[in-house]
C-alpha positions in Angstrom: -40.8 -43.8 88.4 -37.9 -41.7 89.7 -36.3 -40.1 86.5 -34.5 -37.3 88.0 -32.1 -37.2 90.9 -30.2 -34.0 92.7 -27.1 -34.5 94.5 -26.2 -32.0 97.2 -24.0 -31.7 100.3 -25.6 -31.3 103.8 -23.6 -28.4 105.7 -25.7 -26.3 107.9 -24.0 -23.2 106.1 -26.4 -23.8 103.4 -29.0 -22.0 105.5 -28.3 -18.1 105.6 -29.7 -17.5 109.0 -27.0 -19.9 110.5 -24.0 -18.0 108.7 -25.0 -14.3 109.1 -21.2 -13.5 108.5 -20.5 -15.7 105.6 -23.7 -15.5 103.3 -21.8 -14.1 100.3 -18.8 -16.5 100.8 -21.3 -19.6 100.8 -23.6 -18.1 98.1 -22.3 -20.0 95.0 -22.8 -23.4 97.0 -26.2 -22.5 97.9 -27.2 -21.3 94.5 -26.0 -24.5 93.0 -28.0 -26.6 95.5 -31.3 -24.6 95.0 -30.7 -24.8 91.2 -30.4 -28.6 91.4 -33.3 -29.3 93.5 -35.7 -26.9 91.4 -35.2 -29.3 88.7 -36.8 -32.1 90.6 -40.6 -32.8 90.2 -42.9 -31.6 93.0 -42.6 -34.9 95.3 -39.3 -35.9 96.6 -37.6 -38.9 98.3 -34.6 -37.9 100.1 -31.9 -40.2 101.2 -28.9 -39.7 103.8 -26.9 -41.4 106.1 -27.1 -41.0 110.0 -27.3 -43.0 113.2 -30.9 -42.6 113.5 -31.7 -45.0 110.3 -35.3 -44.8 109.7 -37.8 -43.3 107.3 -39.2 -39.9 108.2 -42.7 -39.1 106.7 -43.5 -36.0 104.9 -45.9 -34.6 108.0 -42.7 -33.9 110.0 -41.6 -30.6 111.1 -38.1 -29.6 112.6 -35.9 -26.7 113.5 -32.2 -25.7 113.3 -32.4 -24.6 116.8 -29.6 -27.2 117.7 -27.3 -25.4 115.1 -27.8 -22.1 116.7 -31.0 -20.3 115.2 -34.6 -21.4 115.5 -35.1 -21.6 111.7 -38.1 -24.0 111.1 -38.7 -26.3 108.3 -41.4 -28.7 107.2 -41.4 -31.6 104.8 -44.7 -30.7 103.3 -47.0 -27.8 103.9 -46.2 -24.9 106.4 -43.7 -25.2 109.3 -46.4 -24.4 111.9 -46.5 -27.9 113.7 -44.6 -28.9 116.7 -41.0 -29.4 115.5 -39.6 -33.0 116.0 -35.9 -33.8 116.7 -34.9 -34.4 113.2 -31.4 -35.2 112.0 -29.3 -32.9 109.7 -30.3 -34.5 106.5 -34.0 -34.2 107.1 -33.7 -30.6 108.1 -31.9 -29.7 105.2 -34.3 -31.7 103.0 -37.1 -29.6 104.4 -35.2 -26.5 103.9 -34.4 -27.2 100.3 -38.1 -28.4 99.5 -39.1 -24.8 100.7 -36.4 -23.0 98.4 -37.8 -25.0 95.5 -41.4 -24.7 96.3 -41.6 -28.5 96.2 -45.0 -30.4 97.6 -43.3 -32.9 99.8 -40.3 -34.9 100.8 -40.0 -38.2 102.6 -36.6 -38.9 104.1 -35.3 -42.3 104.2 -32.0 -42.7 106.2 -29.4 -45.5 106.4 -26.7 -45.9 108.7 -23.1 -44.8 107.7 -22.0 -48.4 108.0 -24.5 -49.6 105.3 -22.4 -51.8 102.7 -22.6 -51.0 98.9 -24.8 -54.0 98.4 -27.5 -52.7 100.9 -27.2 -49.2 99.5 -27.7 -50.5 95.9 -30.8 -52.6 97.1 -32.6 -49.5 98.4 -31.9 -47.7 95.4 -33.5 -50.4 93.3 -36.5 -50.3 95.5 -36.7 -46.7 95.0 -36.7 -47.2 91.3 -39.8 -49.2 91.4 -41.8 -46.2 93.1 -44.9 -45.2 91.2 -45.5 -41.7 90.2 -43.4 -38.8 89.2 -40.9 -38.6 91.9 -37.5 -36.8 92.4 -34.5 -38.4 94.5 -32.7 -36.1 96.6 -29.2 -37.4 97.7 -27.7 -35.7 100.8 -24.0 -36.0 101.6 -20.6 -34.5 101.9 -17.3 -35.5 100.5 -14.1 -35.8 102.4 -13.5 -33.4 105.3 -9.8 -33.7 105.0 -8.8 -31.2 102.4 -5.9 -29.1 103.8 -4.4 -28.6 107.3 -7.5 -26.4 108.5 -10.0 -29.0 107.5 -12.3 -30.3 110.2 -10.7 -33.8 109.7 -7.3 -32.6 109.3 -5.2 -33.1 106.1 -5.1 -36.3 104.0 -3.3 -36.2 100.7 -5.7 -38.8 99.2 -8.6 -36.7 99.6 -8.2 -34.3 96.4 -8.0 -37.4 94.3 -10.7 -39.1 96.0 -13.2 -36.2 95.4 -12.0 -35.6 91.9 -13.0 -39.2 91.2 -16.3 -38.4 92.8 -16.8 -35.3 90.9 -16.1 -37.1 87.5 -18.5 -39.9 88.5 -21.3 -37.6 89.3 -20.6 -35.6 86.0 -20.7 -38.9 84.1 -23.7 -40.5 85.8 -21.1 -43.4 86.4 -23.2 -45.7 88.6 -20.3 -48.3 88.7 -17.7 -45.9 90.0 -19.9 -44.7 92.8 -20.7 -48.3 93.8 -16.9 -49.1 93.7 -16.2 -46.6 96.5 -14.6 -48.7 99.2 -16.4 -48.1 102.8 -13.0 -48.2 104.7 -11.4 -45.5 102.6 -14.5 -43.3 102.6 -14.7 -43.6 106.3 -10.8 -42.7 106.6 -11.4 -39.6 104.6 -14.4 -38.3 106.7 -16.9 -38.9 103.7 -20.5 -38.6 104.6 -22.0 -39.0 101.1 -20.8 -42.3 100.3 -24.0 -44.3 101.4 -26.5 -42.0 99.6 -24.4 -41.9 96.5 -24.3 -45.6 96.2 -28.2 -45.6 96.8 -28.3 -43.3 93.7 -26.0 -45.8 92.0 -28.2 -48.8 92.7 -31.2 -46.9 91.3 -29.4 -45.8 88.4 -28.1 -49.2 87.4 -31.3 -49.7 85.4 -31.8 -47.4 82.1 -29.5 -44.8 80.8 -28.7 -41.8 82.9 -27.1 -38.5 81.9 -25.3 -36.6 84.6 -24.4 -32.8 84.9 -21.9 -31.5 87.6 -23.0 -28.0 88.9 -20.4 -27.6 91.7 -17.4 -29.6 93.0 -15.3 -27.8 95.5 -13.6 -28.0 98.8 -14.0 -24.3 100.1 -13.7 -24.8 103.8 -11.7 -28.0 103.8 -14.7 -30.3 103.0 -15.7 -31.4 99.4 -19.2 -30.4 98.4 -20.5 -31.9 95.2 -23.8 -30.8 93.4 -25.2 -32.7 90.5 -28.2 -33.6 88.6 -29.0 -36.9 87.0 -31.6 -37.4 84.5 -32.9 -40.7 83.0 -32.6 -40.5 79.1 
């Protein structure tokens, strides 16, 4: 049974080798993410959203070469196998697994267009898994915080991410399931689908939330939280 979940963003800048000139600038976000995943049990299931929607087994290895540096990661064991072409959520799941010293992580990917009902159904299915498993939830908030943001400025972004942060802090599954897909797409939100998977999982039982980080330092909102079943 999944009794703990860690919510983290998925920017490549979490990996120090990819941002040699900004390691200190990104340290607080990186530290929050590592602290969150260290509270998970040794075996994880990670959920993210990407066009390549499919499960990725723990035997997979990958590399951040496509992001500029050949930093290799594995979803279990050592990163000494032939690297596959893994999408960003899987790469970061592998990197975070290594930071936490976790045993393995299986990655399940949905398409960014998956509706709230489909996401919730995946969460309900994951809730029924046997064994002590942690859920890793990967996705960014709006990329439209300010005129220098990657998606440009949108005055709705701060309010949207304030509500997301509050929902994560309160373990409010209903609020996350209520995020409108159209609005999330307009605001450049990558986390809506995995957050709604978490919400579907948490509709059963009582959960406690703790928000570790919620800021938009580079025009993109990054939320880090831990949910635990009471």
